[in-house]
C-alpha positions in Angstrom: 77.8 20.1 78.0 81.1 21.3 79.3 82.3 20.1 82.6 84.2 22.8 84.5 86.6 21.3 86.9 87.7 23.3 89.9 90.8 22.1 91.8 89.8 20.8 95.2 91.7 21.4 98.4 94.2 18.7 99.1 94.8 17.1 102.5 98.4 16.6 103.6 100.4 14.8 106.2 100.9 17.3 109.0 101.8 16.7 112.7 98.8 15.7 114.7 98.2 18.5 117.2 94.5 18.6 117.8 92.3 15.8 119.1 89.4 17.2 117.1 91.2 16.6 113.8 89.4 14.1 111.6 91.9 11.3 111.1 91.6 8.9 108.2 94.1 6.6 109.7 94.2 5.8 113.4 97.7 4.2 113.4 100.8 6.4 113.3 104.4 5.7 112.6 106.3 4.8 115.7 109.4 6.7 116.7 110.3 10.4 116.9 108.6 12.7 114.4 105.6 10.4 113.9 102.8 11.8 111.8 99.2 11.1 111.1 96.8 11.8 108.4 95.2 15.1 109.1 92.9 17.3 107.0 94.7 20.4 105.7 93.6 23.4 103.7 89.9 23.0 104.2 89.5 26.5 105.6 90.3 27.9 102.2 87.5 26.0 100.4 84.2 27.4 99.2 85.0 31.0 100.2 83.8 33.5 97.7 84.1 37.2 97.8 82.4 39.0 100.7 79.1 40.5 99.9 77.9 37.5 97.9 78.8 36.4 94.4 81.4 33.9 93.2 85.1 34.1 92.6 86.0 35.4 89.1 88.2 33.4 86.8 91.9 33.1 87.7 92.9 35.0 84.7 90.5 37.9 85.4 91.1 41.0 87.6 89.9 41.0 91.2 88.1 44.0 92.6 91.0 44.8 94.9 93.4 44.8 91.9 91.2 47.2 90.0 91.1 49.4 93.1 94.8 49.3 93.4 95.3 50.3 89.8 93.0 53.3 90.3 94.5 54.5 93.6 98.2 53.8 92.9 98.8 57.5 92.4 97.3 58.5 95.7 99.2 55.8 97.5 102.5 56.9 95.9 101.8 60.5 96.9 101.2 59.5 100.5 104.4 57.5 100.6 106.5 60.3 99.1 104.9 63.3 100.9 103.2 62.0 104.0 101.5 64.1 106.6 103.4 64.3 109.9 102.8 65.6 113.4 105.2 67.5 115.7 106.4 65.5 118.7 108.2 67.0 121.7 111.4 65.1 122.4 113.4 65.5 125.6 117.0 64.4 125.6 120.3 65.1 127.3 122.7 66.9 125.0 125.9 69.0 125.4 125.2 72.6 126.6 126.5 74.0 123.3 123.7 72.2 121.4 120.9 73.2 123.6 118.3 75.4 121.9 115.4 75.0 124.4 115.7 73.9 128.0 113.2 71.4 129.2 111.0 72.1 132.3 112.7 69.4 134.3 116.3 70.4 133.4 117.1 72.0 136.8 115.9 69.1 138.9 117.8 66.6 136.7 121.0 68.6 136.8 120.8 68.8 140.6 120.6 64.9 140.8 123.3 64.2 138.3 126.7 65.8 139.4 128.4 64.0 136.5 126.9 66.6 134.2 128.5 69.5 136.1 131.4 71.2 134.3 132.6 73.4 137.3 131.5 75.3 140.4 131.2 79.1 140.5 130.2 81.6 143.1 126.8 81.9 141.5 126.2 78.2 141.1 127.0 75.2 138.9 128.1 75.4 135.3 126.6 72.4 133.4 128.3 70.4 130.7 125.1 68.6 129.6 121.5 69.7 129.9 118.0 68.2 129.4 116.9 69.9 126.2 113.5 70.0 124.5 113.1 69.9 120.7 110.3 69.2 118.3 110.5 66.6 115.4 108.2 65.3 112.7 106.5 62.0 113.5 105.3 59.9 110.5 104.0 57.0 112.6 100.5 58.2 112.8 97.2 56.3 112.3 96.6 57.4 108.7 100.1 56.5 107.6 99.9 53.1 109.3 96.8 52.5 107.1 98.8 53.3 104.0 101.6 50.9 105.0 99.1 48.2 105.9 97.7 48.5 102.3 101.2 47.9 100.9 101.7 44.8 103.1 98.4 43.3 102.2 98.8 44.0 98.5 102.3 42.5 98.4 101.1 39.3 100.0 98.0 39.1 97.7 100.0 39.8 94.6 102.6 37.2 95.4 99.9 34.6 95.9 98.1 35.6 92.7 101.3 35.5 90.7 102.1 32.0 92.0 98.6 30.8 91.1 98.8 32.3 87.6 102.2 30.8 87.0 100.9 27.4 88.0 97.9 27.9 85.7 100.2 28.9 82.8 102.4 25.9 83.5 99.4 23.6 83.5 98.2 25.0 80.2 101.7 24.7 78.7 101.7 21.1 79.8 98.4 20.5 78.1 99.6 22.1 74.9 102.8 20.1 75.1 100.8 17.0 74.9 99.8 17.8 71.3 103.5 17.8 70.2 104.0 14.5 68.3 106.5 12.2 70.0 108.0 9.0 68.8 107.8 7.6 72.3 104.0 8.1 72.5 101.8 5.6 70.8 99.3 6.6 68.3 96.5 5.3 70.5 97.6 7.6 73.4 97.6 10.6 70.9 94.2 9.6 69.6 92.8 9.5 73.2 94.4 12.9 74.0 92.9 14.4 70.8 89.5 13.3 72.0 90.1 14.8 75.5 91.5 18.1 74.2 88.8 19.1 71.8 88.5 22.5 73.4 92.2 23.2 73.2 91.5 26.7 71.7 89.8 27.6 75.0 92.9 26.8 76.9 94.9 28.9 74.4 92.8 31.9 75.1 93.0 31.3 78.8 96.8 31.1 78.5 96.9 34.4 76.7 94.6 36.1 79.2 96.6 34.6 82.1 99.9 35.9 80.5 98.4 39.4 80.2 97.1 39.4 83.8 100.5 37.9 85.0 102.4 40.8 83.5 100.1 43.4 85.1 100.4 41.7 88.5 104.1 41.6 88.3 104.2 45.3 87.4 101.9 46.1 90.3 104.2 44.0 92.6 107.2 46.0 91.5 105.4 49.2 92.3 104.5 47.9 95.7 108.1 46.9 96.4 109.3 50.4 95.5 106.8 52.0 97.8 107.8 49.6 100.6 111.3 51.0 100.3 110.1 54.6 100.8 111.0 56.5 104.1 107.4 56.3 105.1 107.3 52.5 105.0 110.6 52.2 106.8 109.5 54.6 109.6 106.1 53.1 110.3 105.8 50.2 112.6 104.7 47.2 110.4 103.5 45.2 113.3 100.5 47.5 114.0 97.6 46.7 111.7 94.6 49.0 111.6 91.1 47.6 112.2 88.8 46.5 109.4 86.6 49.6 110.0 88.7 52.8 109.9 88.1 55.6 112.3 86.8 58.7 110.5 89.7 61.0 111.2 89.9 64.5 109.7 92.8 63.4 107.4 90.9 60.4 106.1 87.8 62.3 105.4 89.1 65.7 104.2 92.4 65.0 102.4 91.7 63.6 98.9 94.9 61.5 98.9 94.2 59.9 102.2 90.6 59.4 101.4 91.5 57.3 98.4 93.9 55.3 100.5 91.1 54.6 103.0 88.9 53.4 100.1 91.8 51.1 99.0 92.0 49.7 102.5 88.4 48.9 102.5 88.9 46.9 99.2 91.8 45.1 100.8 89.7 44.0 103.8 87.7 41.8 101.4 90.7 39.6 101.1 90.8 38.8 104.8 89.1 35.6 105.8 87.8 34.6 109.2 88.6 31.2 110.7 85.5 29.0 110.1 83.9 27.2 113.0 83.6 23.4 113.4 80.3 23.2 111.7 81.5 25.3 108.7 84.7 23.2 108.5 82.7 20.0 108.5 80.4 21.3 105.8 83.3 22.3 103.6 85.0 19.0 104.2 81.9 17.1 103.1 81.6 19.4 100.1 85.2 18.6 99.0 84.7 14.9 99.6 81.5 15.0 97.4 83.3 16.9 94.7 86.2 14.4 94.6 83.8 11.4 94.6 81.9 12.9 91.6 85.2 13.6 89.8 86.3 10.0 90.4 83.0 8.7 89.1 83.0 10.7 85.9 86.6 9.8 85.3 85.8 6.1 85.8 83.0 6.2 83.2 85.3 8.1 80.8 87.9 5.3 81.3 85.3 2.7 80.2 84.5 4.8 77.1 88.1 5.1 76.1 88.4 1.3 76.4 85.8 1.0 73.6 83.0 0.1 76.0 79.6 1.0 74.5 77.0 2.4 77.0 73.5 1.0 76.8 70.9 3.3 75.4 68.1 4.9 77.4 69.7 4.8 80.8 69.6 7.5 83.4 72.5 9.9 84.0 75.2 8.7 86.4 74.4 9.7 90.0 74.9 8.2 93.5 72.8 5.0 93.9 72.6 4.3 90.1 74.3 1.8 87.8 75.7 2.6 84.4 75.7 -0.3 82.0 78.2 -0.9 79.2 79.1 -3.6 76.6 82.8 -4.4 76.4 83.9 -6.9 73.8 80.3 -8.1 73.7 80.1 -8.8 77.4 78.2 -6.8 80.1 80.2 -4.3 82.2 78.5 -2.2 84.9 79.7 0.6 87.1 77.6 1.1 90.3 77.9 4.4 92.1 77.0 3.6 95.7 75.5 6.1 98.1 78.5 5.8 100.4 80.7 7.3 97.7 82.4 4.0 96.5 82.3 2.5 93.0 81.9 -1.1 92.2 82.7 -2.6 88.7 81.1 -5.8 87.7 82.5 -7.7 84.7 80.3 -10.5 83.3 78.0 -10.4 86.3 80.9 -10.7 88.7 82.3 -7.9 90.9 85.9 -7.5 90.0 86.9 -4.0 91.2 85.9 -1.6 94.0 87.2 2.0 93.8 87.5 3.8 97.2 88.0 7.6 97.1 90.3 8.9 99.9 90.7 12.6 100.7 94.4 12.5 101.6 97.5 13.1 99.5 99.5 10.0 100.2 102.6 11.5 98.5 103.0 13.8 101.5 103.6 10.8 103.8 107.1 10.6 105.5 107.9 7.2 104.1 106.5 4.1 102.4 105.8 2.4 105.7 103.4 5.1 106.7 101.5 4.7 103.4 101.3 0.9 103.8 100.0 1.2 107.4 97.4 3.8 106.3 96.2 1.7 103.4 95.8 -1.3 105.7 93.8 0.8 108.2 91.6 2.2 105.5 91.0 -1.2 104.0 89.9 -2.6 107.3 87.6 0.3 108.1 85.7 -0.1 104.8 83.0 -2.7 104.6 84.2 -5.9 103.0 82.7 -6.9 99.7 82.7 -9.9 97.4 85.4 -8.3 95.4 89.1 -9.3 95.9 90.5 -6.2 94.3 90.3 -2.7 95.8 91.7 0.5 94.3 92.2 3.5 96.6 92.3 6.8 94.8 93.4 10.1 96.3 93.9 13.7 95.1 97.5 13.9 94.2 99.5 16.4 92.1 102.4 15.6 89.8 104.6 18.1 91.6 104.2 16.4 94.9 105.2 13.0 93.4 108.3 14.6 91.8 109.6 15.9 95.1 109.4 12.7 97.2 111.5 9.6 97.4 111.1 6.9 94.8 109.9 4.3 97.4 107.2 6.7 98.5 106.1 7.2 94.9 106.0 3.4 94.3 104.0 2.9 97.5 101.5 5.7 96.6 100.9 4.5 93.0 100.5 0.8 92.3 97.9 -0.9 90.2 97.6 -4.6 89.6 100.0 -5.7 92.3 99.3 -9.0 93.8 100.9 -8.4 97.2 97.8 -7.9 99.4 97.2 -7.8 103.1 96.5 -10.7 105.4 92.9 -11.1 104.3 94.1 -12.1 100.8 92.6 -9.1 99.1 94.6 -7.0 96.7 94.8 -3.3 97.4 95.9 -0.9 94.7 96.4 2.9 95.0 96.5 5.7 92.4 96.6 9.5 92.4 93.9 11.5 90.6 93.8 15.2 90.0 91.8 17.6 87.7 95.2 19.2 86.9 96.6 15.9 85.6 95.1 14.7 82.3 96.7 11.3 82.7 94.6 10.5 85.7 92.1 8.8 83.4 95.0 6.6 82.1 95.4 5.2 85.6 91.7 4.3 85.8 91.9 2.8 82.3 94.7 0.5 83.5 92.7 -0.4 86.6 89.7 -1.4 84.5 92.0 -3.4 82.2 93.2 -5.4 85.3 89.6 -5.9 86.4 88.5 -7.2 83.0 91.3 -8.7 80.9 93.6 -9.3 83.9 90.9 -11.2 85.8 90.0 -13.4 82.8 93.7 -14.1 82.0 94.5 -15.2 85.5 91.6 -17.7 85.4 93.1 -19.4 82.3 92.7 -22.2 81.5 89.1 -22.7 82.4 88.7 -26.2 83.9 85.5 -28.2 83.7 85.1 -30.9 86.3 83.8 -34.1 84.6 83.9 -37.8 84.9 86.7 -40.1 83.6 84.4 -41.4 80.8 83.9 -37.9 79.5 87.6 -37.2 79.7 88.3 -40.3 77.6 85.7 -39.3 75.0 86.9 -35.6 74.8 90.6 -36.6 74.6 90.5 -36.2 70.8 89.3 -32.6 71.0 92.3 -30.4 70.2 90.8 -27.4 72.0 90.6 -29.4 75.3 93.3 -30.9 77.5 92.8 -33.6 80.0 93.2 -32.9 83.7 93.2 -35.2 86.7 89.8 -34.0 87.7 88.4 -32.8 84.4 89.2 -31.1 81.1 90.6 -27.6 80.5 89.6 -25.3 77.6 93.0 -24.2 76.1 91.7 -22.3 73.0 88.4 -21.1 71.7 86.8 -23.8 69.5 85.4 -23.2 66.1 81.7 -23.4 65.4 82.1 -26.9 63.9 84.1 -28.1 66.9 81.4 -26.8 69.3 78.6 -28.3 67.3 80.3 -31.7 67.5 80.4 -31.5 71.3 76.9 -32.9 72.1 77.5 -35.9 69.8 80.7 -36.7 71.6 79.1 -36.5 75.1 76.3 -38.8 74.0 78.8 -41.6 73.6 79.2 -41.8 77.3 75.5 -42.5 78.0 74.7 -46.0 79.4 72.7 -48.3 77.2 70.6 -49.7 80.1 69.0 -48.3 83.2 65.7 -47.2 84.7 63.9 -44.1 83.5 65.1 -42.1 86.6 68.7 -43.1 86.0 68.5 -42.2 82.4 67.0 -38.9 83.2 69.9 -38.2 85.7 72.3 -39.2 83.0 70.8 -36.7 80.5 70.9 -33.9 83.1 74.5 -34.7 83.8 75.5 -34.6 80.2 73.5 -31.3 79.7 75.3 -29.8 82.7 78.7 -30.9 81.3 77.8 -29.4 77.9 76.8 -26.1 79.4 79.9 -25.9 81.5 82.1 -26.7 78.4 80.2 -24.1 76.4 80.7 -21.5 79.1 84.4 -22.3 79.3 84.6 -22.0 75.5 82.9 -18.6 75.6 85.3 -17.3 78.3 88.3 -18.5 76.3 86.8 -16.9 73.2 86.6 -13.7 75.1 90.3 -13.9 75.9 91.0 -14.3 72.1 89.2 -11.0 71.4 91.5 -8.0 71.1 91.3 -5.9 74.2 92.2 -2.7 72.4 90.3 -2.7 69.1 87.8 -5.3 70.3 87.9 -7.1 66.9 87.1 -10.8 66.9 84.8 -13.3 65.3 85.0 -14.4 61.7 87.1 -13.7 59.8 89.2 -13.8 63.0 91.7 -10.9 63.4 93.5 -12.4 66.3 95.8 -15.4 66.8 95.5 -17.4 70.0 98.3 -19.8 70.9 98.1 -22.1 74.0 101.4 -22.7 75.7 102.7 -25.3 78.1 102.1 -24.8 81.8 98.7 -23.3 81.5 99.8 -20.2 79.6 98.8 -18.5 76.4 99.9 -15.8 73.9 97.7 -13.9 71.6 98.1 -11.1 69.0 95.9 -8.9 66.9 96.8 -8.4 63.2 94.6 -5.3 63.0 96.2 -3.1 65.6 99.4 -5.1 66.4 98.4 -5.6 70.0 100.0 -8.5 71.9 98.7 -10.0 75.1 99.7 -13.1 77.0 99.9 -14.9 80.3 103.4 -15.3 81.5 104.9 -17.2 84.4 107.6 -15.6 86.7 110.6 -17.8 87.2 111.4 -16.1 90.5 108.1 -16.7 92.3 106.3 -19.2 89.9 103.3 -16.9 89.7 101.4 -16.4 86.4 100.7 -12.8 85.5 99.1 -11.2 82.4 100.8 -8.6 80.2 99.5 -6.3 77.5 101.7 -4.7 74.8 99.5 -2.3 72.8 101.9 -1.8 69.9 103.6 -5.2 69.9 107.1 -3.8 70.4 107.9 -4.7 74.0 109.0 -1.1 74.9 111.6 -0.2 77.5 109.9 0.4 80.8 109.9 3.6 82.9 108.0 5.0 85.8 104.3 4.2 85.9 103.5 7.9 85.3 105.7 8.0 82.2 104.1 4.8 81.0 100.7 6.4 81.4 101.8 9.2 79.2 103.3 6.9 76.5 100.5 4.3 76.3 97.5 6.1 77.6 97.0 3.4 80.3 96.5 0.5 77.9 98.9 -1.8 79.6 98.9 -4.3 82.5 102.3 -5.5 83.8 105.1 -2.9 83.8 107.9 -3.4 81.2 111.4 -3.8 82.6 113.2 -0.5 83.0 116.6 -1.7 81.8 118.2 0.8 79.4 119.0 -1.9 76.9 115.3 -2.9 76.6 115.2 -6.6 77.6 111.6 -7.0 76.5 110.7 -8.5 79.9 108.0 -7.4 82.3 107.9 -6.9 86.1 106.1 -9.6 87.9 103.3 -7.9 90.0 103.6 -10.6 92.7 107.3 -10.3 93.6 108.1 -6.9 91.8 111.1 -8.4 89.9 112.0 -9.2 86.3 111.9 -12.9 86.8 112.2 -14.0 83.2 115.5 -15.6 82.4 118.6 -13.5 83.3 117.5 -10.5 85.4 118.5 -7.0 84.3 121.1 -5.8 86.7 121.0 -2.2 85.4 117.3 -1.8 85.9 116.6 1.4 88.0 113.5 -0.1 89.4 115.4 -2.9 91.1 114.7 -6.0 89.0 117.8 -7.7 90.3 116.3 -7.9 93.8 112.9 -7.7 95.5 111.5 -4.2 95.5 110.8 -2.5 98.9 107.0 -2.5 98.4 
């Protein structure tokens, strides 16, 4: 089944002016010009054509446009040869120009001696008189209807042309994704090929949109010409006729004006009334539900693109249900709560919570406003057992391109370790049906929730007695710790089979039956803990991209000093490791899908290149240092820092 995605209305930062506005954040930025999060544009949602029915496709012709094409001739005839009425005009003019004297001319002349030319025996000889003349008046009711049609059509055509241009630009961007690029990995091109299976549909839509765009531009040119006619210049544009026209003789008897009246009736279908509070709340809830469903479907698609296999015979995704996957042989579940949130559990542990937010954070005035809003939103949501939250919001690429870099970094960050005072990590990412790389951001978030969580727990330490530590000291896949042993690499089957025999050497030779039983239980618990640590480490050795592992092993896992590791896959050339930042001494995981340590860029550009299959961000230095940005301190803390990095690796970033 095809999923038809309709753009939802976005919510922007606007000055708070109404106490009835539904605020997502209750804290505003202090100082002059402070702003708050306020819903915007909801009055335009869910409004179809009057009289029932749904809106046609964007590339199709609206009824008012068909009516304008039919009645253009009558409207042009009215503009060029309008009906007029005679209007009596009284004005003071020189006596030589008077053709008809007004009835009040004598009274005015008696009260204005300055208009007297001279005195005579018979009376006064005037120099100026109040004359009366008749002139044609085009500013009549019927002509105002014609000019109102022109004004409404110009506004409508301009909006329609802007929408179609955006649609054509979006389709061009989609077609541009198919162009091979040396900067785009083969994996990203493969995922795009799977997402763009119906590219021929967008091609037909682009052709239809181009045809409709040319017709609308031609109609707009005709409207502009008619707005320059003497009729349009003479009629008062501020007076707008009512929705229901008065049945005058001219509108009912004259064929041209009758067609103009029918065109006005078609134009009235474009007018919308301001919805009430109940209708606004209903539409707001409708938009919220649509965005939550879009987020849920995109999250499930991200799991599929990460080579996760859904379990068979499970119900369709819906609020209140759980979708189960198997990722690299381990259970992965996505629960769609009835409150609209999504929880991701990896190996029976909740590792990510996705919180949809109906506000475009890129319209915030600065990064401080975004940080305060995210803190308020995080506090208002119910706490969970998960330490990582991802706030997603409807955001367009054009909005992100027009704002400051610090706002963009604050409105899009995944995997950063700088959390709030509660210790939880809060990420944020924009999603949009018009941006195909929105799924790449969720892919990256799932990578942090699965591979990133496992890597940060390396090495897995098993707490055991000093006797066990002495016996297990000869195991090359274990390292001794002050309070136990750490699993530093996945053991082979033979090494794991030898583990019970090694643990039995620590059993005491004497003791009561109860003591012996406790000793057996302790050894069994140690064996299970070591076996679980070996399984977790083996999961780290499996390739996170092609998910190949086992025997014969396709990956190479290398333990390093300081509790770090490096791994690589010979099948797909993927490299992943746990690295320590020399600036803040924090360990962070990184993932290089192609094993080439590419030069970094903005996160949106990296989504386009890698399809979201990366963790830490590569350094943005032009010379390509091969280093990665530490998500804890936002610096390139490996060796000599890159001073030419546009991201600011030479100093702490502002977020």
